[in-house]
C-alpha positions as CSV (number, residue, x, y, z in Angstrom):
1,T,0.0,0.0,0.0
2,Y,1.3,3.4,-1.0
3,F,0.6,6.6,0.9
4,G,1.3,10.3,0.4
5,P,1.1,12.5,-2.7
6,V,0.7,10.7,-6.1
7,E,4.2,12.0,-7.1
8,D,5.8,10.3,-4.1
9,Q,3.8,7.1,-4.7
10,Q,5.0,7.0,-8.4
11,R,8.6,7.6,-7.3
12,A,8.5,4.8,-4.7
13,Y,7.0,2.4,-7.2
14,T,9.7,3.2,-9.8
15,E,12.4,2.8,-7.2
16,M,11.0,-0.6,-6.2
17,V,11.0,-1.8,-9.8
18,D,14.6,-0.5,-10.3
19,V,15.8,-2.3,-7.1
20,M,14.1,-5.5,-8.1
21,D,15.7,-5.3,-11.6
22,E,19.1,-4.8,-10.0
23,G,18.5,-7.8,-7.7
24,V,17.6,-10.1,-10.6
25,G,20.8,-9.0,-12.3
26,K,22.9,-9.9,-9.2
27,I,21.3,-13.4,-9.2
28,M,22.1,-14.0,-12.8
29,E,25.6,-12.7,-12.3
30,A,26.1,-15.1,-9.3
31,L,24.9,-18.1,-11.4
32,R,27.3,-17.3,-14.2
33,K,30.2,-16.6,-11.8
34,N,29.7,-20.0,-10.0
35,G,29.1,-22.1,-13.2
36,L,25.5,-22.8,-12.3
37,E,23.7,-21.2,-15.3
38,E,23.4,-24.4,-17.3
39,N,22.1,-26.3,-14.2
40,T,19.5,-23.7,-13.0
41,L,16.0,-23.0,-14.1
42,V,15.2,-19.3,-13.6
43,F,11.5,-18.3,-13.5
44,F,10.5,-14.7,-13.1
45,L,6.9,-13.6,-12.7
46,S,4.9,-10.9,-11.0
47,D,2.2,-11.7,-8.5
48,N,-0.4,-9.3,-10.0
49,G,-0.7,-6.6,-12.6
50,G,0.7,-3.1,-12.2
51,E,-0.5,-0.4,-9.9
52,K,-2.8,2.3,-11.3
53,F,0.3,4.5,-11.7
54,G,2.2,1.6,-13.3
55,D,2.1,0.5,-17.0
56,N,0.0,-2.4,-18.1
57,G,0.4,-1.6,-21.8
58,N,-2.9,-2.1,-23.7
59,L,-4.5,-4.1,-21.0
60,N,-7.5,-2.8,-19.1
61,G,-7.5,-2.6,-15.3
62,H,-4.7,-2.7,-12.6
63,K,-3.7,-4.4,-9.4
64,G,-6.7,-5.2,-7.2
65,G,-9.0,-6.1,-10.1
66,L,-9.7,-9.1,-12.2
67,L,-9.6,-7.4,-15.5
68,E,-6.5,-8.6,-17.5
69,G,-4.5,-5.6,-16.4
70,G,-5.0,-6.7,-12.8
71,H,-4.1,-10.4,-12.9
72,R,-2.3,-11.1,-16.3
73,V,1.3,-10.9,-15.4
74,P,4.7,-11.1,-17.2
75,A,6.6,-14.3,-16.9
76,I,10.0,-15.3,-18.2
77,A,11.6,-18.8,-18.0
78,Y,15.3,-19.1,-18.6
79,W,17.5,-22.2,-18.6
80,K,20.7,-22.0,-20.6
81,G,20.9,-24.7,-23.2
82,K,17.5,-26.2,-22.4
83,I,14.9,-23.6,-23.1
84,Q,14.9,-22.1,-26.6
85,P,14.0,-18.4,-27.1
86,G,10.4,-17.9,-28.0
87,E,6.9,-17.0,-26.7
88,S,3.9,-18.9,-25.7
89,S,0.3,-17.9,-25.3
90,T,-0.5,-20.9,-23.1
91,T,-2.5,-19.9,-20.0
92,L,-0.5,-20.7,-16.8
93,I,-1.1,-19.9,-13.2
94,S,1.3,-19.6,-10.3
95,M,0.0,-22.8,-8.7
96,D,1.5,-24.7,-11.7
97,L,5.0,-23.8,-10.5
98,L,5.4,-26.5,-7.8
99,P,4.4,-29.5,-9.9
100,T,6.6,-28.1,-12.7
101,L,9.6,-27.7,-10.5
102,L,9.2,-31.2,-9.1
103,S,9.0,-32.5,-12.6
104,V,12.1,-30.8,-14.0
105,S,14.2,-31.6,-10.9
106,G,13.2,-35.3,-11.0
107,S,11.5,-35.2,-7.6
108,E,8.3,-36.8,-6.6
109,A,5.5,-35.5,-4.4
110,P,4.1,-37.7,-1.6
111,D,1.4,-40.1,-2.7
112,N,-1.2,-38.4,-0.6
113,V,-0.7,-34.9,-2.1
114,D,-2.8,-33.7,-5.0
115,F,-1.9,-30.4,-6.7
116,D,-4.4,-27.9,-8.1
117,G,-1.7,-26.9,-10.6
118,I,-0.3,-28.9,-13.4
119,D,3.2,-29.5,-14.8
120,F,3.9,-27.1,-17.7
121,S,7.4,-28.3,-18.5
122,P,6.3,-29.5,-21.9
123,V,5.6,-25.9,-22.8
124,L,9.0,-24.8,-21.5
125,F,10.9,-27.4,-23.5
126,G,8.7,-27.1,-26.7
127,K,7.4,-30.7,-26.3
128,G,3.6,-30.0,-26.3
129,D,0.7,-28.0,-25.0
130,L,-1.3,-28.3,-21.8
131,P,-4.8,-29.9,-21.6
132,D,-7.8,-27.6,-21.6
133,R,-8.9,-26.6,-18.2
134,K,-11.1,-24.1,-16.4
135,L,-9.5,-21.6,-14.0
136,F,-11.2,-19.5,-11.4
137,W,-10.4,-16.4,-9.3
138,R,-12.3,-14.4,-6.7
139,Y,-11.2,-11.2,-4.9
140,R,-13.4,-9.0,-2.8
141,D,-16.6,-8.3,-4.8
142,Q,-15.1,-9.8,-8.1
143,K,-14.9,-13.3,-9.5
144,A,-13.8,-14.7,-12.8
145,A,-13.7,-17.9,-14.8
146,R,-11.5,-18.7,-17.7
147,N,-11.7,-21.5,-20.3
148,K,-9.6,-21.4,-23.5
149,Q,-10.2,-17.9,-25.0
150,W,-13.3,-17.2,-22.9
151,K,-13.3,-15.2,-19.7
152,L,-16.4,-14.6,-17.5
153,L,-16.0,-11.6,-15.2
154,I,-18.6,-10.9,-12.5
155,T,-18.4,-7.8,-10.4
156,E,-20.8,-6.1,-8.0
157,N,-22.5,-4.2,-10.8
158,D,-22.0,-6.2,-14.0
159,T,-21.5,-9.6,-15.6
160,A,-19.3,-9.8,-18.7
161,L,-18.0,-12.4,-21.1
162,Y,-14.9,-11.7,-23.2
163,N,-13.1,-13.5,-26.0
164,L,-9.5,-12.8,-25.1
165,E,-8.1,-14.0,-28.4
166,E,-10.0,-11.3,-30.2
167,D,-10.5,-8.7,-27.4
168,L,-7.6,-8.6,-25.0
169,K,-8.6,-5.1,-23.9
170,E,-11.9,-6.5,-22.7
171,A,-13.9,-3.9,-24.4
172,N,-16.6,-6.0,-26.1
173,N,-19.0,-7.7,-23.7
174,L,-20.4,-10.9,-25.3
175,Y,-22.5,-11.9,-22.3
176,S,-25.9,-11.6,-24.2
177,K,-24.6,-13.1,-27.4
178,Q,-22.9,-16.2,-26.1
179,Q,-25.4,-17.5,-23.5
180,D,-24.4,-21.1,-23.7
181,I,-20.8,-20.3,-22.9
182,T,-21.8,-17.8,-20.2
183,R,-24.1,-20.3,-18.5
184,N,-21.5,-23.0,-18.6
185,L,-18.9,-20.8,-17.0
186,E,-21.3,-19.5,-14.4
187,A,-22.2,-23.0,-13.4
188,K,-18.6,-24.1,-13.1
189,L,-17.7,-21.0,-11.2
190,S,-20.5,-21.7,-8.7
191,E,-19.3,-25.3,-8.3
192,W,-15.7,-24.1,-7.6
193,E,-16.9,-21.6,-5.0
194,V,-18.8,-24.3,-3.1
195,E,-15.7,-26.4,-3.1
196,M,-13.5,-23.5,-1.9
197,D,-16.0,-22.7,0.9
198,Q,-16.0,-26.3,2.0
199,I,-12.2,-26.4,2.1
200,K,-12.2,-23.1,4.1
201,Q,-14.6,-24.7,6.7
202,V,-12.4,-27.8,7.0
203,T,-9.2,-25.8,7.5
204,R,-10.5,-23.3,10.1
């Protein structure tokens, strides 16, 4: 949370990004200096979109919201000699990291552990895509569901459906034109919320 005049908030935000960039550089320098670059997977990602005074490019929204500018984040994977340069539009989520790291390190999870995420190493190494799946988010008075290119966004005042392949800015609400897709995602989102609420009750 940032306080004070907007100019001070922007200055603090810029300094935080600069220091983070410097820290990443030091990590990479240490890997190279100690001969570990070819034996280390480096994965960089943000935990959310930029602040309102940050820069989310052409995306709509910012940190604290479920528009793409709020929760679509940059991610970079680097492993010298093993990951080829390129880009992927595959939808990943941070909960995929643990099963992926276990996979690439040759480790196994305990038999009684089930992950919500999936191993995305085939994407990293150019060996295939991930299976289709539905993903869900909720934060304060917002919730969202994603399947392939379709994203359902429900806020306190509106319900919207977007085709992110054609409308990454989330400017064209297809809620009334794609009722079958909307109803399917609404139903799956409701099922997920019931499951999450049950888990919350158990873990209290």
